[in-house]
C-alpha positions in Angstrom: 190.8 37.6 4.4 187.3 37.2 3.5 184.8 38.8 1.1 182.5 39.5 3.9 185.1 41.6 5.8 184.6 44.0 2.7 180.9 44.0 2.2 177.8 46.3 3.5 174.6 44.4 3.5 171.2 45.9 4.1 169.8 42.6 5.7 172.5 42.8 8.3 171.7 46.6 9.0 168.1 45.4 9.2 168.7 42.9 11.7 170.8 45.2 14.1 167.5 47.5 14.0 165.0 44.7 14.6 165.2 41.1 15.6 163.2 38.8 12.9 159.8 38.9 13.0 157.4 36.1 13.4 154.4 35.9 10.5 151.1 34.4 11.6 152.2 31.1 9.7 154.9 30.7 12.3 157.7 31.5 9.8 160.3 34.3 10.5 161.1 37.3 8.0 163.4 40.4 8.1 161.3 43.3 9.0 161.7 45.9 5.9 159.8 48.7 8.7 163.4 50.5 9.2 164.4 50.7 5.5 164.7 54.5 5.2 166.9 54.3 8.4 169.0 51.2 7.1 169.5 52.8 3.6 170.5 55.9 5.1 172.9 54.4 7.4 174.3 52.1 4.7 174.9 54.9 2.2 176.6 56.8 5.1 178.9 53.9 5.9 179.6 53.7 2.1 180.4 57.1 1.6 183.0 57.0 4.4 184.6 53.8 3.0 184.9 55.6 -0.4 186.2 58.8 1.1 189.2 56.8 2.7 189.5 54.7 -1.0 188.4 51.2 0.7 187.3 48.4 -1.4 183.5 47.7 -0.6 181.2 45.3 -1.9 177.5 46.2 -1.8 175.3 42.8 -1.1 172.2 44.0 -2.3 169.9 43.2 -5.4 169.1 46.6 -7.3 166.6 46.2 -10.0 165.9 49.8 -10.8 167.9 52.4 -12.6 167.1 54.9 -9.8 168.9 52.4 -7.1 172.0 51.9 -9.4 172.3 55.8 -9.9 172.4 56.6 -6.5 175.9 54.7 -6.3 176.9 55.8 -9.6 176.6 59.6 -8.3 178.3 58.6 -5.1 181.2 57.1 -7.0 181.3 60.0 -9.3 181.7 62.7 -6.5 184.7 60.8 -4.8 186.4 59.5 -8.5 185.9 56.3 -7.4 186.0 52.9 -9.6 182.7 51.3 -9.5 181.8 47.8 -11.0 178.6 45.9 -11.1 178.4 42.4 -11.1 175.8 41.0 -13.3 174.0 37.6 -12.0 171.5 37.6 -15.1 173.2 34.2 -16.5 172.1 32.3 -13.5 168.8 30.6 -14.3 165.6 31.4 -12.5 165.4 27.6 -11.1 169.0 27.6 -9.6 168.3 30.9 -7.9 164.8 29.7 -6.4 166.7 26.3 -5.2 169.5 28.1 -3.8 167.0 30.4 -1.8 165.3 27.7 -0.6 168.4 26.4 1.4 169.5 29.7 2.7 169.9 29.6 6.7 168.3 30.7 9.2 165.0 30.5 7.3 164.4 34.4 7.7 167.1 35.1 5.3 165.0 33.4 2.5 163.2 35.6 0.1 159.8 34.8 -0.8 159.7 33.1 -4.0 157.2 35.8 -5.7 159.8 38.4 -5.0 162.5 36.4 -6.3 160.5 35.9 -9.7 160.2 39.6 -9.7 163.6 41.0 -9.0 164.7 38.2 -11.7 162.4 39.8 -14.4 163.6 43.1 -13.6 167.2 42.4 -13.7 166.9 40.8 -17.1 165.8 44.1 -18.3 168.5 46.2 -17.0 170.6 47.8 -19.7 173.8 48.1 -18.4 175.1 50.1 -21.2 173.2 53.0 -19.8 176.0 53.2 -17.0 179.5 54.2 -17.1 181.1 51.5 -14.7 182.4 48.0 -15.7 179.8 45.0 -15.5 181.2 41.5 -14.9 180.1 38.0 -14.2 180.6 36.6 -10.8 183.7 34.7 -12.0 185.2 37.8 -13.4 184.9 39.6 -10.2 186.0 36.8 -7.9 189.2 36.2 -9.8 190.0 39.8 -10.4 189.4 41.0 -7.2 190.5 38.2 -5.1 194.2 39.2 -6.5 193.4 42.8 -5.6 192.5 42.1 -2.0 195.4 39.7 -1.5 197.7 42.5 -2.5 196.2 45.1 -0.5 195.9 43.2 2.9 198.8 40.6 2.9 
């Protein structure tokens, strides 16, 4: 099993609604034009998984309390255990370098957006939320065992 099998990703949904878009400079991007539909579908899919008790990872960078609150409200509705993975210990320079190597090119995030999201993420106070916060390595070790037990 691979973590991708348990993951909902807004960019994958965006690419299902619309192919990569060519910009005037010849590079490609993932269109955000269908975001209302994308997020509606993602939350519908997530709710379906939660109702069935399924393990699910949301692959998205949420930098506002409003975004995080939507997940928390849904988790409370179904008494669902929720964890946030905090990537704030990764240096900005490292994130920018990793972003430059993402393939295909349209999966790269514009550098000014990486900077903006990084600054917002480092100002979120996770104490305001009632779910567990883990580092990526803590998550990986804990949930790999969990997934292996469930799906072997």
